[in-house]
C-alpha positions, 0 to 999 in steps of 0.5 A: 580520862577518856570516859566521864567516869573511869572504870578503872576508878569505879574498880580500883577506888571503891569509895567512889562508887559509894560516892555515886550511890548516895549521891545518885539518890539524893539527887533523884530525892532532890529532883522529885522535890523541885519538879513539885516546887515548880508545879506548886508555885505555878499553880499558885500563882496561876489560881491568884492571878486568874481569880484576881483578874476575874474578881472586882477587887482592886489589884493590891487586894489580898483577899485569896487569902482567905482561899482554903484551896490556895492556903493548903497549896502554900502550905504544901509548897513551904513543906516541899521547900524545907524538905528540898533544903533539909536534903541539900544539906544532908547530902552536901554533908554525906558528899563531903565524907565520901569525897575525902575518903575517895581521895585518901583511898586514891592517895593510899593506893598510889603510894602502895603502887609506888612502893612495888615499882622500881625504885629507880624509875620512881626516883627518875620521875620524883617531881611528877609523882610528888605533884600528883600526890600532893596538889594533884590529889587536891585537884581531884577533889573538885572531880568528885564534889563538883563534876560527878554530881553535876553529871549525875543531876544531867543524867536524872534532873534534865530528863525529869524535867524534860518529862514534866515540861512534856506533861503540860506543854509538849510544844515547849518540851520540843523546843527545850529538847532541840536546843539541849544538844547544843550546850554538849557540843560547845563543851566537847569543843572547848573541853579538847583545848583545855585538855591539852593546856592541863596537860602541859601544866601538869609536865611543867609543874612536875618539872618545876617541883623536881628542879626546886627539890634538886636545888634544895637538895644541893644548895650547900654545894652550889653556894660552896661552888658559887654557882647559884645564879644559873639555877635561879634563872632556870627556876625563873623561867620555869615559874614563868612557863607555869604561870603562862600555862595556868592563865591559858587554862583560865582564859578557856575556863572563861571562854566555856563558861561564857558560851555555856552561859550564853547558850543556856540563856538562848535556850530558855528565852526561846522557849519563853518567847515562845510561851508568850506568843502562844499566851497573847494568841490564846493557845496555851493556858496560864498554868502550864505556861507558868509551870514551864517557864518555872521548870524549864531552866532545870533542863538546861542548868545541869548539862551547864554545870557540867561544863563549867565543872568539867574545868574545875576538875580537869587538873585533877582528872589528869593527876587520877589518870596517871595514878589510876594507870599506876596502880593497875600495872602489875607489881615489878618487885617481888624479890624472887631472885633472893634466897633467905637463910638462917645462918648469918652472912651476905653471899652474892655470887654473879650479880648483873643488874640491868638498868637505864644505863646498861648492866650495872654492876656486871658479874659481881661476887660479894661475901660480908660476914657478921662482924665484918666491915665490908665497903662497896666502892666504885664512881657515880653509876657503877651500880652501888645503890642497885646492889643494895636495892637488890639485897632488899628485895626492892628490884624487879626479877627480870632486872637481877641475874645471879645468886643472893643468899642472906638472912631473913632478919636483914636492915637497911639503915639510911641515909648512910646505906648499911646492911645489918643482919639482925 
């Protein structure tokens, strides 16, 4: 996808819009609770440390437990922690339901779109669409369950954490704001390489699936002709290419995770060192220093999670992009060239069908009356299947020339092609 959230996904798959709205609401509430938790922990810790340092009691004394203010803060902290746990649990449950509904809707829309495409084109890319609708849709789940929530968290939690830090210590906020862009820069650089490897893996997987399907269908013939060695070698070669492409994606994912973790750790350490030096110099109080140290990881964690979850969702994003491109295309099959009549029999005059191999058949005339057995014969590629598809109205209008008159109540019975009125 060109953008983190493809507008076509929001337009064509309505459950995704509901997923984003719900995730945003839960993330906003969770962010408020996380910020409150950090402030409460910092306040309690600073108060206890200060009172212990100023008191004459031994260091292991717990006399501060009798302080009503500290006890109230601890009770509020416990309530905030419990509320955050409840919000996280409900959000995870609702997110799981929304993700399932979104994947099902995208798969359903893709199948519907394939049903309105030229069957000959669909058959040529059967392996690719088989992969997209099976493994590709499952690979799309991490995009919805990991990448989108992380992206929403980066848009909500990171600014909120920066604002909270700026309230307590503007110097630390400046340090965090300066180092924060380093993570997206490295994420984009590594993500570009990952996208190339992901496209390559999708092509290899689709090719492998198509060849396996062809071999399974033609296995009896291959055994009869004693020609099983060469197909087996081809499948092994495709398997090796699939393994190499997958390992390449994994190597880049590990490299990306290491780079993001390293940069985030250095950024937090830079803020921590600055606070430590200013504490020694007496330029900052203990309470804001502790609050900043507790909250500053929340500035980098969402952005880092976006980078790491991007690689988990890369395969699914490619499949989803292919599905959305298909869904957005206008329908090809309408069967407007057919004339449905109330009488019996099938009448075809001057039928010509254009395809990949040219016009086959060309200027075909056909008459089939009820009770008659009509055989449509010809060599491979002569257009026999195309004639049946045209009679069923499953070819684009632009591909068919001629007149077709047939009963409205017509049936197609595979695998032996039969057209039966009534």
